[in-house]
Structure formats: C-alpha cells, structure tokens
C-alpha positions as semicolon CSV with decimal commas, in nm:
position;residue;x (nm);y (nm);z (nm)
1;M;0,249;0,265;0,428
2;L;0,370;-0,075;0,547
3;R;0,124;-0,356;0,589
4;T;0,085;-0,614;0,862
5;H;0,222;-0,954;0,759
6;A;-0,064;-1,172;0,637
7;A;0,037;-1,453;0,870
8;E;-0,029;-1,230;1,169
9;K;-0,387;-1,137;1,084
10;L;-0,586;-1,230;1,391
11;P;-0,941;-1,155;1,499
12;E;-0,967;-0,799;1,628
13;P;-0,955;-0,799;2,010
14;P;-1,282;-0,703;2,179
15;R;-1,333;-0,348;2,296
16;A;-1,345;-0,265;2,665
17;P;-1,640;-0,078;2,816
18;P;-1,637;0,301;2,765
19;A;-1,536;0,371;3,126
20;G;-1,167;0,379;3,202
21;F;-0,946;0,574;2,963
22;A;-1,022;0,921;2,832
23;F;-0,807;0,905;2,519
24;A;-0,724;1,226;2,335
25;N;-0,503;1,105;2,054
26;S;-0,292;1,344;1,848
27;Y;-0,012;1,135;1,697
28;A;-0,268;0,914;1,525
29;A;-0,397;1,228;1,349
30;L;-0,063;1,276;1,170
31;P;-0,028;1,155;0,808
32;P;0,002;0,778;0,748
33;Q;0,377;0,784;0,682
34;F;0,437;0,852;1,053
35;F;0,312;0,512;1,173
36;V;0,138;0,187;1,094
37;R;-0,197;0,109;1,249
38;Q;-0,137;-0,209;1,443
39;D;-0,334;-0,389;1,713
40;P;-0,140;-0,583;1,977
41;V;-0,105;-0,955;1,909
42;P;-0,316;-1,137;2,173
43;V;-0,149;-1,364;2,428
44;G;-0,268;-1,691;2,572
45;A;-0,284;-1,651;2,950
46;A;-0,231;-1,294;3,068
47;R;-0,175;-1,247;3,441
48;L;-0,123;-0,918;3,622
49;I;0,214;-0,882;3,793
50;K;0,184;-0,518;3,899
51;F;-0,049;-0,226;3,842
52;N;0,066;0,123;3,940
53;Q;-0,249;0,265;4,099
54;A;-0,085;0,595;4,195
55;L;0,020;0,661;3,836
56;A;-0,320;0,551;3,705
57;Q;-0,486;0,807;3,932
58;E;-0,243;1,073;3,809
59;L;-0,341;0,985;3,451
60;G;-0,713;1,006;3,531
61;I;-0,772;0,638;3,448
62;E;-1,098;0,517;3,600
63;Y;-0,991;0,168;3,696
64;G;-1,221;0,113;3,995
65;T;-1,448;-0,131;3,813
66;F;-1,162;-0,334;3,665
67;D;-1,060;-0,653;3,845
68;D;-0,712;-0,803;3,804
69;G;-0,827;-1,016;3,511
70;T;-0,957;-0,714;3,322
71;L;-0,641;-0,517;3,397
72;A;-0,431;-0,809;3,273
73;A;-0,639;-0,825;2,956
74;I;-0,605;-0,451;2,889
75;F;-0,232;-0,430;2,959
76;S;-0,153;-0,743;2,759
77;G;-0,336;-0,605;2,455
78;N;-0,605;-0,874;2,469
79;L;-0,869;-0,612;2,548
80;I;-0,839;-0,276;2,376
81;P;-1,001;0,017;2,559
82;L;-1,256;0,225;2,376
83;G;-1,092;0,530;2,222
84;A;-0,752;0,368;2,175
85;V;-0,594;0,390;1,830
86;P;-0,312;0,135;1,850
87;L;-0,016;0,207;1,624
88;A;0,354;0,139;1,574
89;M;0,565;0,450;1,522
90;A;0,817;0,486;1,240
91;Y;1,170;0,604;1,311
92;A;1,531;0,553;1,207
93;G;1,849;0,597;1,409
94;H;2,223;0,583;1,450
95;Q;2,305;0,266;1,644
96;F;2,657;0,284;1,785
97;G;2,739;0,538;1,516
98;Q;2,597;0,341;1,222
99;F;2,286;0,480;1,055
100;V;1,989;0,248;1,007
101;P;1,726;0,418;0,787
102;Q;1,431;0,218;0,920
103;L;1,385;0,091;1,274
104;G;1,044;0,174;1,421
105;D;0,843;0,013;1,699
106;G;0,928;-0,351;1,648
107;R;0,771;-0,473;1,972
108;A;0,586;-0,168;2,104
109;I;0,234;-0,048;2,040
110;L;0,120;0,303;2,127
111;L;-0,234;0,258;2,258
112;G;-0,300;0,630;2,263
113;E;-0,269;0,947;2,467
114;V;-0,447;1,082;2,774
115;I;-0,446;1,425;2,934
116;D;-0,340;1,374;3,294
117;R;-0,481;1,557;3,596
118;S;-0,219;1,832;3,563
119;G;-0,319;1,898;3,201
120;M;-0,016;1,726;3,049
121;R;-0,052;1,495;2,750
122;R;0,093;1,146;2,816
123;D;0,147;0,846;2,589
124;I;0,044;0,496;2,699
125;Q;0,245;0,226;2,523
126;L;0,266;-0,151;2,546
127;K;0,618;-0,301;2,517
128;G;0,634;-0,663;2,410
129;A;0,293;-0,653;2,242
130;G;0,386;-0,865;1,940
131;R;0,530;-0,830;1,594
132;T;0,479;-0,519;1,384
133;P;0,594;-0,441;1,030
134;Y;0,904;-0,288;1,192
135;S;1,003;-0,604;1,380
136;R;1,247;-0,728;1,115
137;N;1,356;-1,069;1,247
138;G;1,233;-1,012;1,602
139;D;0,939;-1,183;1,767
140;G;0,793;-0,859;1,901
141;R;0,784;-0,995;2,254
142;A;0,955;-0,908;2,582
143;A;1,088;-1,134;2,855
144;V;0,989;-1,105;3,219
145;G;1,346;-1,008;3,323
146;P;1,377;-0,689;3,116
147;V;1,018;-0,597;3,202
148;L;1,086;-0,616;3,576
149;R;1,416;-0,431;3,530
150;E;1,250;-0,144;3,344
151;Y;0,964;-0,127;3,593
152;L;1,204;-0,100;3,887
153;V;1,449;0,140;3,724
154;S;1,192;0,372;3,569
155;E;1,000;0,408;3,896
156;A;1,328;0,452;4,086
157;M;1,431;0,728;3,846
158;H;1,101;0,904;3,908
159;A;1,154;0,880;4,284
160;L;1,506;1,020;4,231
161;K;1,343;1,319;4,053
162;I;1,498;1,238;3,716
163;A;1,285;1,282;3,405
164;G;1,194;0,951;3,248
165;T;0,923;0,721;3,127
166;R;0,705;0,561;3,395
167;A;0,577;0,208;3,448
168;L;0,200;0,169;3,461
169;A;0,168;-0,209;3,454
170;A;0,354;-0,536;3,412
171;V;0,176;-0,844;3,285
172;A;0,295;-1,204;3,248
173;T;0,180;-1,343;2,913
174;G;0,181;-1,712;3,005
175;E;0,394;-1,777;2,699
176;V;0,752;-1,890;2,660
177;I;0,979;-1,681;2,439
178;F;1,324;-1,774;2,319
179;R;1,637;-1,571;2,377
180;D;1,958;-1,755;2,468
181;T;1,732;-1,988;2,664
182;P;1,353;-2,024;2,691
183;V;1,218;-1,757;2,929
184;P;0,870;-1,648;3,039
185;G;0,717;-1,364;2,841
186;A;0,582;-1,038;2,979
187;I;0,453;-0,700;2,865
188;L;0,532;-0,361;3,017
189;T;0,299;-0,065;2,990
190;R;0,502;0,252;2,995
191;V;0,392;0,612;3,011
192;A;0,583;0,898;2,851
193;A;0,542;1,266;2,780
194;G;0,607;1,156;2,423
195;H;0,782;0,894;2,214
196;V;0,919;1,117;1,936
197;R;1,293;1,061;1,911
198;V;1,584;1,216;1,727
199;G;1,555;0,907;1,510
200;T;1,197;1,001;1,417
201;F;1,330;1,317;1,254
202;Q;1,609;1,118;1,089
203;Y;1,356;0,878;0,937
204;F;1,204;1,154;0,725
205;A;1,521;1,353;0,666
206;A;1,694;1,045;0,524
207;R;1,409;1,015;0,271
208;G;1,432;1,379;0,171
209;D;1,079;1,430;0,302
210;L;1,114;1,788;0,427
211;D;0,737;1,833;0,451
212;S;0,721;1,552;0,709
213;V;1,023;1,689;0,898
214;K;0,843;2,022;0,922
215;R;0,515;1,856;1,020
216;L;0,696;1,664;1,292
217;A;0,881;1,972;1,417
218;D;0,556;2,165;1,437
219;Y;0,397;1,875;1,625
220;V;0,683;1,863;1,877
221;I;0,670;2,239;1,929
222;E;0,294;2,230;1,984
223;R;0,316;1,938;2,225
224;H;0,642;1,990;2,415
225;Y;0,761;2,347;2,352
226;P;0,444;2,558;2,305
227;E;0,631;2,870;2,421
228;L;0,820;2,857;2,088
229;K;0,515;2,885;1,864
230;A;0,552;3,261;1,836
231;A;0,934;3,259;1,818
232;E;1,093;3,430;1,518
233;H;1,331;3,137;1,463
234;A;1,116;2,859;1,603
235;Y;1,311;2,563;1,461
236;L;1,646;2,693;1,581
237;E;1,489;2,751;1,920
238;L;1,351;2,396;1,910
239;L;1,707;2,268;1,869
240;R;1,818;2,490;2,156
241;G;1,530;2,372;2,375
242;V;1,597;2,003;2,313
243;A;1,968;2,059;2,381
244;A;1,890;2,236;2,709
245;R;1,667;1,952;2,829
246;Q;1,924;1,692;2,734
247;A;2,200;1,879;2,917
248;K;1,991;1,881;3,233
249;L;1,886;1,518;3,190
250;V;2,234;1,374;3,135
251;A;2,371;1,580;3,426
252;S;2,103;1,426;3,648
253;W;2,214;1,078;3,535
254;M;2,572;1,159;3,630
255;H;2,467;1,278;3,975
256;V;2,337;0,931;4,069
257;G;2,585;0,714;3,880
258;F;2,338;0,605;3,611
259;I;2,466;0,458;3,286
260;H;2,207;0,444;3,009
261;G;2,406;0,193;2,806
262;V;2,256;0,244;2,461
263;M;2,241;0,616;2,378
264;N;2,158;0,569;2,011
265;T;1,970;0,848;1,837
266;D;1,655;0,635;1,835
267;N;1,682;0,625;2,215
268;M;1,699;1,003;2,264
269;S;1,357;1,151;2,327
270;V;1,304;1,511;2,216
271;S;1,081;1,563;2,521
272;G;1,388;1,536;2,746
273;E;1,298;1,210;2,920
274;T;1,507;0,902;2,990
275;I;1,373;0,640;2,752
276;D;1,452;0,277;2,663
277;F;1,617;0,145;2,977
278;G;1,746;-0,177;2,812
279;P;2,101;-0,247;2,939
280;C;2,105;0,045;3,182
281;A;2,273;0,013;3,522
282;F;2,385;0,211;3,825
283;M;2,752;0,209;3,917
284;D;2,871;0,055;4,238
285;E;3,235;0,162;4,274
286;Y;3,308;0,487;4,094
287;D;3,480;0,446;3,758
288;P;3,434;0,709;3,487
289;A;3,510;0,450;3,217
290;K;3,248;0,206;3,348
291;V;3,046;0,014;3,089
292;F;2,780;-0,248;3,159
293;S;2,610;-0,303;2,823
294;S;2,716;-0,632;2,666
295;I;2,699;-0,477;2,318
296;D;2,911;-0,169;2,398
297;S;3,248;-0,334;2,337
298;M;3,426;-0,005;2,261
299;G;3,290;0,195;2,554
300;R;3,108;0,442;2,331
301;Y;2,840;0,494;2,597
302;S;3,054;0,462;2,909
303;F;2,963;0,669;3,213
304;S;3,195;0,960;3,137
305;N;3,117;0,957;2,763
306;Q;2,746;1,022;2,812
307;P;2,764;1,402;2,775
308;A;2,967;1,370;2,454
309;A;2,726;1,105;2,322
310;A;2,435;1,339;2,387
311;Q;2,613;1,620;2,203
312;W;2,679;1,388;1,907
313;N;2,312;1,288;1,895
314;L;2,207;1,652;1,907
315;A;2,431;1,724;1,610
316;R;2,241;1,456;1,416
317;F;1,915;1,619;1,525
318;A;2,044;1,956;1,407
319;E;2,121;1,809;1,064
320;T;1,756;1,716;1,016
321;L;1,644;2,071;1,100
322;L;1,890;2,265;0,884
323;P;1,649;2,333;0,592
324;L;1,394;2,464;0,844
325;I;1,641;2,678;1,038
326;D;1,740;2,886;0,737
327;T;1,697;2,865;0,360
328;D;2,061;2,965;0,332
329;S;2,250;2,646;0,412
330;G;2,561;2,828;0,531
331;R;2,368;3,039;0,780
332;A;2,173;2,734;0,895
333;V;2,490;2,539;0,966
334;E;2,647;2,833;1,149
335;S;2,340;2,887;1,369
336;A;2,297;2,519;1,452
337;S;2,670;2,474;1,516
338;Q;2,663;2,746;1,778
339;V;2,390;2,559;1,967
340;I;2,579;2,229;1,950
341;A;2,908;2,391;2,050
342;A;2,743;2,544;2,358
343;F;2,622;2,206;2,485
344;P;2,928;2,117;2,699
345;Q;2,904;2,444;2,890
346;E;2,529;2,398;2,937
347;F;2,587;2,044;3,063
348;E;2,864;2,152;3,301
349;R;2,643;2,426;3,443
350;H;2,376;2,171;3,539
351;W;2,633;1,916;3,651
352;L;2,818;2,161;3,875
353;A;2,495;2,291;4,026
354;G;2,402;1,935;4,118
355;M;2,747;1,857;4,254
356;R;2,737;2,168;4,471
357;A;2,412;2,040;4,620
358;K;2,557;1,691;4,669
359;L;2,861;1,839;4,846
360;G;2,650;2,062;5,069
361;F;2,716;2,404;4,915
362;F;2,445;2,667;4,922
363;T;2,665;2,933;4,762
364;E;2,896;2,935;4,461
365;E;3,273;2,977;4,473
366;P;3,528;2,956;4,189
367;G;3,707;2,657;4,342
368;D;3,399;2,435;4,364
369;L;3,463;2,263;4,032
370;E;3,815;2,163;4,131
371;L;3,696;2,043;4,472
372;A;3,425;1,827;4,313
373;R;3,665;1,680;4,060
374;A;3,917;1,606;4,334
375;W;3,645;1,416;4,526
376;L;3,563;1,205;4,220
377;D;3,931;1,137;4,153
378;L;3,970;1,036;4,517
379;M;3,676;0,796;4,493
380;H;3,812;0,650;4,171
381;R;4,161;0,588;4,309
382;N;4,015;0,425;4,619
383;Q;3,740;0,231;4,435
384;C;3,473;0,382;4,657
385;D;3,109;0,301;4,614
386;Y;2,959;0,608;4,447
387;T;2,621;0,611;4,620
388;L;2,747;0,506;4,961
389;A;3,028;0,763;4,963
390;F;2,795;1,054;4,896
391;R;2,537;0,932;5,148
392;R;2,797;0,893;5,421
393;L;2,942;1,231;5,332
394;S;2,593;1,371;5,400
395;D;2,591;1,209;5,743
396;A;2,934;1,357;5,818
397;A;2,838;1,707;5,705
398;D;2,754;1,857;6,044
399;G;3,099;2,014;6,044
400;D;3,219;1,857;6,368
401;P;3,529;1,640;6,304
402;A;3,545;1,559;6,676
403;R;3,212;1,376;6,658
404;G;3,391;1,095;6,480
405;G;3,122;0,835;6,414
406;A;3,000;0,943;6,074
407;D;3,350;1,041;5,965
408;A;3,482;0,699;6,063
409;K;3,214;0,518;5,861
410;L;3,293;0,732;5,559
411;R;3,668;0,688;5,605
412;T;3,638;0,308;5,592
413;L;3,537;0,330;5,225
414;F;3,886;0,447;5,127
415;A;4,173;0,207;5,066
416;R;4,411;0,495;5,142
417;P;4,232;0,691;5,416
418;G;4,510;0,947;5,442
419;E;4,406;1,083;5,102
420;F;4,052;1,120;5,233
421;D;4,173;1,301;5,545
422;E;4,355;1,555;5,332
423;W;4,062;1,618;5,099
424;I;3,797;1,655;5,369
425;Q;4,003;1,922;5,545
426;G;3,956;2,139;5,237
427;L;3,586;2,055;5,228
428;R;3,540;2,157;5,592
429;I;3,712;2,489;5,525
430;R;3,468;2,539;5,235
431;W;3,170;2,444;5,456
432;A;3,283;2,695;5,720
433;R;3,228;2,977;5,471
434;E;2,864;2,880;5,418
435;P;2,600;3,095;5,592
436;Q;2,363;2,805;5,669
437;A;2,371;2,600;5,986
438;A;2,536;2,258;5,975
439;A;2,203;2,085;6,043
440;D;2,053;2,254;5,737
441;R;2,345;2,133;5,529
442;V;2,300;1,774;5,645
443;D;1,928;1,787;5,570
444;A;1,983;1,937;5,223
445;M;2,250;1,682;5,132
446;R;2,036;1,390;5,240
447;R;1,762;1,512;5,004
448;V;1,993;1,481;4,700
449;N;2,223;1,193;4,796
450;P;2,010;0,878;4,793
451;A;2,059;0,589;5,027
452;F;1,894;0,348;4,784
453;I;1,940;0,295;4,411
454;P;1,844;-0,003;4,194
455;R;2,156;-0,205;4,266
456;N;2,229;-0,438;3,975
457;H;2,279;-0,748;4,189
458;R;1,948;-0,686;4,365
459;I;1,767;-0,655;4,032
460;E;1,918;-0,984;3,921
461;Q;1,796;-1,149;4,243
462;V;1,445;-1,017;4,176
463;I;1,453;-1,152;3,820
464;A;1,585;-1,492;3,931
465;A;1,305;-1,529;4,187
466;A;1,045;-1,442;3,924
467;I;1,182;-1,680;3,661
468;E;1,286;-1,972;3,879
469;R;1,004;-1,972;4,135
470;E;0,740;-1,737;3,991
471;D;0,793;-1,543;4,313
472;F;0,731;-1,169;4,277
473;T;0,762;-1,089;4,648
474;P;1,125;-0,972;4,609
475;F;1,011;-0,746;4,324
476;E;0,740;-0,590;4,541
477;E;0,979;-0,540;4,832
478;M;1,253;-0,384;4,623
479;L;1,004;-0,154;4,452
480;S;0,873;-0,030;4,788
481;V;1,230;0,050;4,897
482;L;1,317;0,232;4,574
483;L;1,011;0,455;4,595
484;R;1,170;0,620;4,906
485;P;1,534;0,656;4,798
486;F;1,625;0,944;5,030
487;D;1,472;0,802;5,349
488;D;1,650;0,594;5,609
489;Q;1,484;0,254;5,602
490;P;1,653;0,048;5,875
491;R;1,449;-0,263;5,795
492;F;1,589;-0,263;5,443
493;E;1,943;-0,150;5,508
494;A;2,076;-0,443;5,304
495;Y;1,939;-0,280;4,988
496;A;2,185;0,008;5,039
497;A;2,487;-0,221;5,055
498;P;2,717;-0,275;4,757
499;P;2,742;-0,629;4,621
500;Q;2,976;-0,888;4,762
501;P;3,244;-0,998;4,511
502;A;3,043;-1,303;4,406
503;E;2,729;-1,090;4,355
504;R;2,881;-0,832;4,121
505;V;2,705;-0,782;3,789
506;L;2,956;-0,709;3,515
507;Q;2,725;-0,700;3,213
508;T;2,368;-0,604;3,133
509;F;2,169;-0,690;2,822
510;C;1,918;-0,518;2,597
511;G;1,649;-0,780;2,644
512;T;1,504;-0,730;2,295
C-alpha cells in the first residue's frame, strides 16, 4: 500500500456535523490494494461558485442548515462530512495505445458513496483536491477553466439524456496554480454511478493478481449488474453487459456531435457513463474526422473513430477477464472474441435507432441506413452545422414543401442547395409512408434534436469572464440555457448560433 508523502502530512480537517450526508461506503471495504486512504489537502480561501441543489436533493443530502461558507468548506475538502472515508483509487490504463501500469487518482478524492432517493448507489468525488501518492509530478489541483467546462458539459449531457457523471458543486480555492500561465484554482465535486474503469481491472491483471481481478469483477456485478449474480457464465456476461452499455453510450455521443477526446482505457467506466470530460467538445460543422484534443495529434479519438476506440478498449477489458471466463484459455479467448466482434453491430443498432428518431421515422425500413448516411455526407460536403441542421430539419418536418419558411432556413445552411433539394425529396417520400401525423413527427424530432449544446466558443467566453473578471454571471446564464436543450428559448437564441470565424475553437486541453 502506497503512503502519503511525508511533506504533505497536514492536520486532519475537522469533521462536519452528523447531519447532511448519509454515507454507505462499499469501495472502502475492499482490500487495501484497491486504494490509498487520503484526505483532501486543505485550501486557503474556499469560495462557493455553484451548488447543484436539485442534484443534492436527488442524492438525499440534507443541506438546509449549510450556508455558502460551509458548503464551500465541504466541497473544497476543508471540512470532511461525518461518515466519509476519503480515498484515492488505484488503476492503470492504455493512454493513446501505450500501457501505463500505474495511474490512479492523482488529483481526485472519493469522499464516499450515498444511496440516492431512487435506491441507486452514487459516488461523490472531489476533483482537484490535492496531491495523492498517484500524482506523479502533478500538483493534484484543478484550474477554474476545466472545472467550469466539466460542470457545464456534464450537466448538459444529463439534460440531453446521455449517461454521464454529474456536477454537484464547484468551488474556487483562492489559490493560484501554474499551467502554461498562472490561473485560479478550483475544485469540482462530481457524482457517478461508479468510478471503476477498464483501467482498474488492468491494474490488477498487469500484476498477475487474479484474486483482485475476481474481487473487482464480483464487486462490479453486485453494484452495477446484479441481474448477473445467478448467471452460469457471470464474467462472460459481465463483458457482454459492459459492451452493450458502451455501444449505447457511444451511439448517444454520435447523435449529438460529442467528441470525448481522450478515450483511454482509464477513462472508460464499466458502469456505462461518460467520464473524464477533459478535452471534450461538441462539433460545429459536421466532419467525421474532427479532432479537438490538443494531445490527439494522430486523430486516434476523432469523432468517427469513437466506436472503434470503444471496441479496442473493450478488448483490453476482455483480456483481464479471460482467466475468469474459462479455465481453458482457448475457450475463454473464443467466447470473449465473439462478444468483441459483435460490438460494431450492437453499436450500429443503437446508432441507427437514434438516427431514425432524429430523421422523424417511427417505423423501420431497409433503406433508412443509406438515407441517414446520405444526409451526413451531404452535411459534410456542405460544411453544415451539425446541431443546427438537425434542429431546422425538425422544424421543416411537417411535410408541406409549399410552406417554405422552415425549408428556406434549412436550405441556407448548404453551400450547394441543389444537393439538399435532391436529398429532401427522398426524405419526404419516406415521411409520406409513416402512419403518424406530420405534427407528431415535428414534435418527436424536436425532442431528440437539441437547439442548444455547449458550444465551444461559448464555454471559452464563460471561462474568460471567470478568470479575467471573476464574473460567473455568464456561467450561470449558459448553464440555465443548457438545462433546457430541446426548448425554444427566444431570449437566448444566440446560444444556438455557430461561432463566427474569429470565435472558432480549434483545440481543447485536458486541464490536468
């Protein structure tokens, strides 16, 4: 078990009153090789930026007696709630294809777990809470920019009905941290169904510690896949279950133009959630080869490569489970390979179902895949804004080409509108075969084609206001817009607009 560096031994933070968090910790009950007990490193002048009251209520947190100062103290790690068992989790991972045998929580502290009001177990974790034995050369801190980015994007993903971690709080630390330039520090409190990653399994498999791999697999089954406990081949079914959730998750990313940016195995959660938002971004103009991450120089995690990256990660997960799947290595490889080989079809099934909904189809026809691909090719050739094109297509979906207005607005997105005219004729023929009324189609499409996404240039404006003027009003306004992505919000129409040429964001950064 790793030890905290002697230079970082600080007085233990005081304990908060009993009221507040009803912790029910399970990961802390695992053997000591799974984590290091680690309190957050206190900060000098914590100040609350944002507290997500709706999520706190969902988690059953009794925060009514906490003022902003107490909340800032709790979510900075200066005040540890009673019942918390702070720890840093151990894991490994393939980073851009290269295996690193020890990574771990280098700037994150798992405070503990609560059972939410629906009966689901949820992790509460501080990001940017100071150095841990896994920090290597890092300072264990987070900057205000990445914290605001993750808060906005994670809550937007939730509003878009995409599985992902949630943001419970953001706190300014009052300290300056050093990246390329000095920047203000901050801490994000995120909530997850779980923080076990493919890389957690790899950590033990790389050490030949099969007992810990089995212990971890049993833990994941108990927590995330309890229906598998009685399965005859539980570990093979665990692989199948994780693959199924990842297929659905990545398809949901593709539906909204989301690019994760750093799909390393240590960033793939076995619970099926989007985790570690780092250099993530949403596309403006549609380009399947689009990359934003400054460290992805080869396009490994480009938009169109995300399904293949997920399949590759799942193959690494399968490797860790082989001794559990079957004592005969040949049979184990054959069984696991079948699951991995089936992933593209599973992904396409989810992707096509979502594209049918986005295109306004209630029924299934054999030509739908070709029609959807033709639409994407058309958008790519014409450099159409992905989100805006689908939203305007929703508005034009009443089936009446004579109405003109909505069609005209959609048509203006295309550099070669004649190509659009040809394609939409085929779409209208397809719509005419649907049994539902045109108004129902419009309504259904508007529920899956958002008007608002976290536009990269808008996020950068929010971050600039916070850093340069300590002004969090733009953050609050953008957050309120993103929480209603499918609604028309005339007051905030500017948030739906693509960036002007000078506003375009070409790269995003990890923020570690």
